[in-house]
Structures are given as structure tokens and as C-alpha cells.
N, C-alpha and C positions, 0 to 999 in steps of 0.2 A: 504494500500500500504506500503510495507516495506521500511525502510530508505535505501538510496543508496548513498554512498559516491562517489563523482566524482574522476576521475583520471586526474589531470591537466597535460598538456604536460610538459615534462622536458625542452624543448627548451625555451629559453628566447626571441625567435623571437616575435616581436610585432604583435598582432592580432587586427583587427578592427571588432567590432560587432555592428550591428544595432538592437536594440530592438524596436518593433513597434506593433501597434494595441492593446494598453493597456492603462494604466494610469501611470504617473510618478509624484511622490510627489516632486515637485521642487519649490524653491523660485524664480527661474529664469522665470518660466512659469507655473502658476497655472492650465493651461488647457493642459499641455503637455501630449501627448499620445505616444511619442517615445523618445529614447535616444541612442546616439552614443557613444560607448566606444572605445577608441584608446589606446591599451595596458593597462596600469594601471590608465588611466585618463578618466574622462567624457569629451568628446569633444563637445557635443551638446545635447540640449533637445529642443523639439518643437512638431509641429503638425504632424498629419498623412500625410497631403498633402505635407508638406516639406520633410518628410521622403521618400516619393515616388520620389521626385526630386533628392535626394542625394544618394539613394541606387544604388549600382553597383555590378558587379560580383566579386570584390575583397573582399567584406565584407561577414562575416557570418551574416545572417539575422535570427533573432529569432521572430517568431510570438507569441506575448504574449497572444493572444486569450482572451483579456479582463482582464488579470492579472495586478496587481499593483506592481510597483517598488517603494521602499522606501529606504532611507538611512538605513544601517544595525544598529541593536540595540547595545548599549553599556551597559553591566551589570556593574554598578558602585560599587558593593560590592559582592564578591563571594569568596568561598574557593574551588578551583578547585579539588585538590586531595580528599578532604573530600566529595565533590559532587560525584566524581567517586566511592568512597568507599560506600557511601549511596546507590548509584544506583545499585551496584553489590552485596550488602549484604541484610540482612533481612529488608524489608520495613514495618515499624510499623505505618506509618502515617494514614493509613485507619482503624486502630484497633478501634473497638467500645466499647471495654471493657477490663478490666484486664484479664478476663478469656480467651478472644480471643488472647491476647498477649502471655499468657502462653502456649496456644495450639500451637501457631506459633513457639515458642521456642522449644517445644517438637517435633514438626514435623521436625524442622531444625536439632535437635539432632539425629533423626532417619535416616535422609536422607544424613547426612554427618559426617565428623570427624573434630577434631580440635576445635579451638576457634569459638564461635558463636558471630557474630557482627550484630548489627542492629541499626536503627536510625528512629526517628520520632514519638515516643509515646507522647501522651498528655493526662494526666489523668483528665484534667479539665472538660471533658465532659463524662467521664466514669461513669456508675452507682455506681461503687465501690468508686469513688472519691479519689483514691490513686494510687501510683506507686507500682509495685511488690517489694517484699522484696528479699534479697539475698537468704534466705532459699527457697522461692518459685521458684526462678530461678534454684537453685541446684536440686530441685525435678523435675522440668520440663525438665532440660537438662541432667539429670543423672550425676550431679556433674561435668559437663563440665565448662570450663572458659567462662563466658558470659559478654559482655559489650554492653549495649544498651543506646544510647544517646537520651536525650529528644529532642523534636522538635527544641528547641531554642539552643541546644548544650551547655548550661551553667550548665547542670546537667546531670547525667547518673545514671543508676542502674547497679550494678555488682553482679555477683554470689558470694556466700560465699567462693568458691574456689579461686577466684581472689582476694577477700578482704584479705583472709588469706595469700596468696602467697606474697602479697605486704605489709602486715602489715598496712592496710589502717586505722585501728583504731588509729594509732599513729599520723595521720595527721589532720590538720585543714580542716574542710569540710566533715568529716565522720559523718554521721547521725546515725550510729549504726544499720541500717536495710537494707543496700545495696545501699542507696541513697548517692551520692557523689557530692560535689560542691567544688569550690576553689582548694586548693592544693591537696586534695584527688582525685578530678576529674582529675587534671593534671597528677598525678601519674598513675591512672588507664588508662587514655587515651593513655599515652605514651606506657604502656605495651601492649595495644591492637593494636598498630601500628607497630609491628615488622613483616614486610612482607618479603617474599622470593624475590630473585633477579627477576626483571622484573614485579613483581606485582604492585608496586607503579606506574611505567610507564604505565602499563595497565589501572589502575584507572584513571590516568590523561588523557590518550587518549580517554577513554570512555566519560569522562566529556566534553572534548573539542569537540568531534564529536557530542555529543548531543546538545551542545550549538550552533554549526554551523547549525544543522538541525532545530533549532528554530529561525534562523534569526539573531543570535548574531555575530557581526564581531570583537568585542573586549570585554575582560573580565578583570575587575579590581581586581586583586588578592590581598587579604588582609592577607598576611603572618605575622606571629609573632612567637616568641619562644614557646608560649603555644599552637600554632596551628600547626606548622610544622617546620622542621629544615631548615637551610640554604641550605642543600643538596637537600631538596625537591623542594625549589624554583629554584635552579640551574637546576635541571632536567626538571622542567616545562618550563623554558625559553630556554632550549636547543632544543625544538621542532622547533622553527623558524630557529635555526642554522642548523638543519638537512635539512631544506628546502633550505637554501642558498647553502649548499653543494651538493644539488641535482638539480642544475640548476635553483634555485629560485622558484620552484613550491610550493607555500604556501599551507598548508593542513588544518590549524586550525585558529580559531580567534586569534587576537593579544592579548597577555597577557600584561597587564599594572600593573607592580608590585609595591607594597608597603611593608615595613617592620615595624611592630609595636613594637618598643623597645624604651624605654625612655632614653634620653641622659641628663647627668648632666652638661656638658660643651661642648665647641666646639670640643676639642680633643676627648672626649668620643664619640661624634657623628661621627667623622671621623673614629674612631676605629670600631664602630658598622657597618658603611657603608662598610668598608674594610672587616670585618669578614663575612658579608653576601655573599661576593664572586661574586656577579653579580650586575650590576647597577640597582638601584631602584629609583622610582619617589619621594620618600620621606619617612620619619619616621612617618608613620601615619597608619590609619586603625584600626585594632583591638588591639589598645593600650588602655586597659580597665581602665576607671575611675570607672565603676561599672559593674554589670552583666545584668541579664534579668528579666523581669516581671514574666514570667512563672515559673522560678526557685526561685523566691523570693529573687533575688540577685541584682536587679536594686535598686539604692539608692534613697529613697524617703524622702520628707520633712515630711510626715505624715505616720502613720502605714499602713501596708497592711490591706485591709478590711477583708481578711480571715485569717490573722495571727496577731492579736493585739500584739503590742510590737515589731514587726519585721519591720525594715525599710531598709533592704538590706545590701549590702557589698560595702565597699570603698577600692579601690586598689591604687589610687593616690590622694594626697592632692593638694591644690591649688598652693603651692610653687613648687612642682615637675612639675605640669602642666605648670606653668609660665616659669620655666627654659627651659623646652623642647620646648615650642613655641618660646621663644626668641632665643635659640640656632639654631633651624632650620631656623628661619628667618635670622639670621646672616649668615648662610651658603647659603641662597637663595633657600632652598628647602621647600617642604610642611611638616608641622607637622599636627597632628590630633589625635583624640581619639574616642573610642567607648563610647557613652553616651546614656543612656536610661532614667533614672529617673530624676525627677525635681531637686532633691538635687545634683545629679551628674552634671547637667547643671549649677547649682549655682557655683560649684567648677570650671567648665570650664570657665565660664565668669569671675570669680575672677582671674583666671589664665591669661586670655586675658588682663585684665587691668594691672596686674603686669608685664606681658611681654612687654606691650606698654611702661611702665615706664622705662624699661630696654633698649629697642632698638629703641623706637620711634614708633608712630602710623603709619607713612607712610611705614616704613620698615616692620612692622608686617602685614599691609594690603597687601603689594606687594608679600608676601609669598603665599597668597591665600590658607590659611590653610583650612582643611576640617574636619567636624565632622560627624561621622557615626551614623545613626539611629535617634537621636534627637527626640524621640517620645513625651516627655513631656515638652512643651515649653509654658511659659507664654508670654503675649504680650511684656513685658519688655525684656525677654530673646530673643525674635525674633528681637526686635529693636537692641539689642547688637550684635547679629550675623551679621546683616546688617551693623552696624557701623564698625565692624572689618573685613568686606569683607570675611566672612567665608562661604564656601559652605556647604549646607546640603545634605548629601548623605543618601537618605531615601528609605524605602521599603514599597510601597503601599500595597503589599500583606499582610503585618502584619494587616492592618486595615480590609482587606477582611476576614482574618481568625479569628480575635479576637475582632473586633470592634463592633459587633452586639450581645448584650445579651450573651456574651461568656466570654472569659478569662479576658478581661479588666474589665468588670463589676464584676466578681468574685474577682479579685485581688485588684481592686482599688475603687470599688463602682461607681455608675452611673455618678456622677458629674465629677470625674476625667476621667472616661472612655470617656465621650463625648468630652473632650478637647484634646484627643490624636491625634498625627500626623496632625498638623494644616497646611496642604499644601497650601491652599488658602491664609491664613494669612502670611505665609512665603513669597510667591511670591509677595503678595501685598506690603510687606515691603522691597522688593528688595533683598531677600536672594536667591541666585542661588540654584536650586534643580537639583540633579542628581539621577536617579532612578536605583535601583538594586534589587536583590533577596535575598541576604545573603544565597544563596544556599550553603549547602543543607537544610537550614531552610525552604525556600519556593522554589517552582518549577521554573525551567527555562522556563518561559512563559511570554514573553514581553507584549503581548496584554492583558494578565490578569492584569498586572501592570497598563496599561493605563486604563482599565476598572475599576480597583479599585479606581483610582483617580476620575473617573466620578461618581462612586457610593459610595463615602465615607460615612461611617456610620453617620457622622455629615454633613447634607446638606450644612452648612455654609462653610465647608472646602473642598468642591468639586472643582475641576478645570477642564477645558475643555480638550477634547481629544487632541487637538492641543498642548496645554501647556504640557500635560503629555508626548505626543509623543516627543516633542522637548527635554524634560528633560531626556528622555530615549535614545536619539540619540546624537544630537549636543552637548547638555550640558554635556554628559558623557566625550566627548573629552575635552571640556573646563575645566572640573573639574580636569583633570590631566595635565592641562596647555599645551596641544598639540600645537605645533608651527604652524600648518597649519590652517589658519582661515576658510578654506573651508571644513575641516573635519566634517563629520556628515550631509552633505547636498549634493544634486545632482544639480550641476550647472557646466557650462563649466570651466575646470581647476581643479575641485575637484577630489579627489581620487575616483576611480571606486570601491567603497566599498558600497555594497547595498544588499538588499534581494528582491526576487520576491515572490508575494503572490497570491494565489487563493482566491478570495473574493466573497461574495454573493452580496454585495452592497457597495457603497461609499457615504459618506455624511460628512457634517460639524456638529459636535456634541458639545453641550455646557452643562454645569452642572446645569444650572438654571431651577429648576422645575416650576418656575412661568411663563415661556414662552416656546414656542415650542423649544424642545431641540436639534433639528437637521434640516438640510436643504440640499437639493440636488440642489439648485438653483446655476448654474454656475456664475450668476452675483455677487455672494458674493466675487468672486476673491480670494478665499482661497483654497489651495490644499486640495483635499478630502482624507479622511481616511476611513478604513473599518468600516462598521456598526458593532457596538459591542453590540447591544441590541436585536439581532435576534436569539441568540443561536448558530450561525454559526461561529465558530472560524476560522480566517484566516489561511490558510495552506501554509507553506513555500514550495516553489517549487525549489528555488535556493538561495544560499548565496555566495556572491562574495567579496573577499578582495583584493584590489589593482589589480583588473583584473583577479585574480585567483579564480576559482570556488572551494569553500570549501565543498559544498554540492549541490546535485541536485537529484530530484526524477527522476526515470527512464524515465517517459514519457515526461518530460519537454524538449523542444527543441531537441528532438531526431531525 
């Protein structure tokens, strides 16, 4: 069935809609089968019998036919423009070999003109075991300009033509064979993002629409100078402004924006916030302390297993981290960093201690800073994150992709690989978790993230479907310090922000392999979630934000 975007009414007149004959995931009633929406607010949830008694001719009545309504998902780490670019250019994620990638580049050169862009290659599982060279890209493309980002976006390969045009050999991060990291990557990436009028907006709309079709109601955009310009973020946030000018008919998920740029004092922070040109939630997100494991740029305590002598890249030291966290706390906004490696986490924790000395522990905690990715955490590091009230913004799909005899083992060795992404340990220690995709690094697939938590490569770090679901919905709003305590749940008075799913079965699922891992017994008193162990992915039928349908398949409620 093709995707079909809904066309919400331009009128702001309040509508009352009764959804019935399904299931509603609600803390107000774990047995709810119906929900009443009044304008942009959930007015009631309850039983089918009660729905019959309140239904009247003034309401729009939607027969769910067994479908499930849940709070809409919040992606707690995404790059929206880059996701749209990746979706509309050469998809390299499924390439099984270097030869297949070069064939794809050659085909793109034959079928089009201009620059060849692509995303998603991962050489770690290829038989050749390496990335393409610039010369190979020149031959495959007929000497066209080529820019292909690795799946983790912390490295890329470029054609010799692009390398020569930019004199990349003069920059840090040029490996001499077409592979670029650090500053050379930044230069090449900037050159590949020179779009014609309207193209950037098109990429954004494609990504926003795709997210809506997957049940996302909010996207936490991690902008930064090395990711996109302030103008890019301004254009992205203008989409809601267009809706307001068009009678309030929202069309896309809400964008929750951060800007990742370090501040050296309060005045510098105010300057940065002013220069961005639009309000942001904090100076956090992809403010990199280090890079990525796949590109050998995550900062490690010990050498990479497959590159002895290499321990990654350092972008910010502990003093800079401390100043930034203290300054943002003084301003009452969130600060935060991109952190992958264990040595990078050491620097972040040292920065937290120094920041507390400067502004006091209570003030630092009240800022509710957030750290992104946090893949390599020792028990002591987890304890420190809890102590400083830091939220962990994590990507479960990383473990699903690389946690089982794959990239982590190759780069880190078995012992370190098994300790990656310790979700259960973090929750047990009181560290709030918010789930995201880091799209375009991983796909916009919220249920895959929930499943990845249930099926973590280390059984000791698995968490229940309910814990993962809450981390991908309600916790996403809390991670951005949303002021409405009801955001992310379906209860009377909550925003009418939700998704409707076609599901094969509902159950309570736990991660403990020692006991029966699921239950359909209603006496458990726990709202039920889709069965994620039967190979049947929940299908999004409708996505609603504040009472406005962002997406709807043609046959639903028609």
C-alpha cells in the first residue's frame, strides 16, 4: 500500500473524534479499548461499553477494527536534512561488497549528471575489507565528483576529482587514498552540500513525511556547525510556521532543536544563541568530544583491536567540557556532547566534576544536561551520570547492527564489545534513557529500536519492551524538558498526539530469558504492546499531532 499523506482541514474549528473497538496504550486504563479526542486534547479513555454510552451524532467515530493506539514516538537524536539527502540519493547500506558499491556508482554515472552523492557503506563486512579509493571512484564515475559517507557519517570516501578541487591533501584527516575524516571530511562534506534553490527544503520535507509515516510525532534535531548551517535549521523550523499561517493545520512532526557549539563564557553562549537565529533547546547534541567506532575516531582508553597504536580522535578536552557545562547551567539551558569511546567518557565526567566546582552541584543537576550515544560506559561512569542527573540519549539500533560478531568485535575485541550500550545497567542506576536513531545512520523505525532493547547482544543489558517503549515516547519529551507533564502518554488532559497501528498480537514482553518472556494475561494490569517476536512489524495507519493528522493510509477511517 503506498504512503498517503493526509490533508488536514485548514479550519481551526474544534472536532470531536471517538476512536473505538481497538486497544489504547494508556496509564489511565490498562484495559482501554476506546479514546475520545476533543480538538487537540485527549478527553477520555475507557471501555467499549462506555464508548457506546457516550457516542453521539456530533462526533466523528473511527472504528479501529482491533488496531492499537499508542503515544507517538519521539526520535531523540536525528539529522533531518541529512536523512532526507540519504533517502533521495545513492543508498549504499545494503552493499555486500566493494565491487557492488563501485557498480552502483557506475550505474549512477550512466543514468544521471552532476555530483554523485551516497550514504551508508560499511566495509567491515565486505570480502575486500576496505573502502574504495579515490582512483576507483574516478574510474567508476568517469571522473565525476563523488562523495559517499560511511554509515556512521564520521568518515567518507571522495573521488580524486573532488580531492583535487578542494586540495584535501593539505588538511588534517586526509588519508591519501580518498578516505577523509576530521577537517578533510568537513571540507568535502561542505562542498557536497551546495544545493539549488528548493532542494534543501525538498530533502527536509521528505524526511519529515517519512518520519510521520513511521509513527514519529517529534524529532530531536541535532544541528551543529559541522552538520549544517544556521540557515538550514531556520528553514527546518519554518515548516511549523507555515502551518500556523495556514490556519494551524500541522503537517509534520514537531522539531525539537539543539545547536552543538561550545561556549567559553556566558557572553559567548549568548552570542552563539543569537547567531543561530531561531530558539533552540540548548547547546548540546553533536558537540563532539570524539568520533565513531566504525571510522576509528571514537576515543578509547586502549588501542583499537584492528589498528594497534590507534586510539581515536579528541576534539574537546576536559577544561572546555567543564566550561561549556557550567556556562549552560548558569544560563539555565541544557548542554551536552557526542560521546562514544570510554576515554571520551572519562573526559566528560572530569568535565562534570569541574563544572560542579564552578557552579555548584544543584545548579548543574537542574540543567538536566544530556549526553549522546554513550556507548562505552563502565559501572563507575554510569554511577557518575546518575549522580549528575545526566540523560543518556542512546541508539539501540547500533547494538542490533554491530553488537553480534560484527563491527564491535572487529574494532574492539570480544571483551569490550560485550560491554557496549549497557541499557539495563543505566536504568538500574537511575540514568534516564531516551531512544533515537541518529538517522541517517540507522533507519527511522521505532519498533526496531524497542526490539533491539529486548534482544540486546548482551542478555544482561536487555530491558523490557515497556521500558524501551517509554524511553522512546514519554522520556523523549522529558529529555528536552517539555513543560507538559502529560506529554508522551494518553490520558485525559494530555495532548492528542499519538499513532495508530495495525498489529498481529498484543502482549507484555520482558527481556529475561530465564522465565516466560511474554504474557497476554489481562490480570497483569499492564498496557499491552505489539508482539515483536513474530516477524510481523506493526504498521502505522495514522499519526496525529495535537489533533492534526500528519499521516494516514488511504483505507484507514475512510
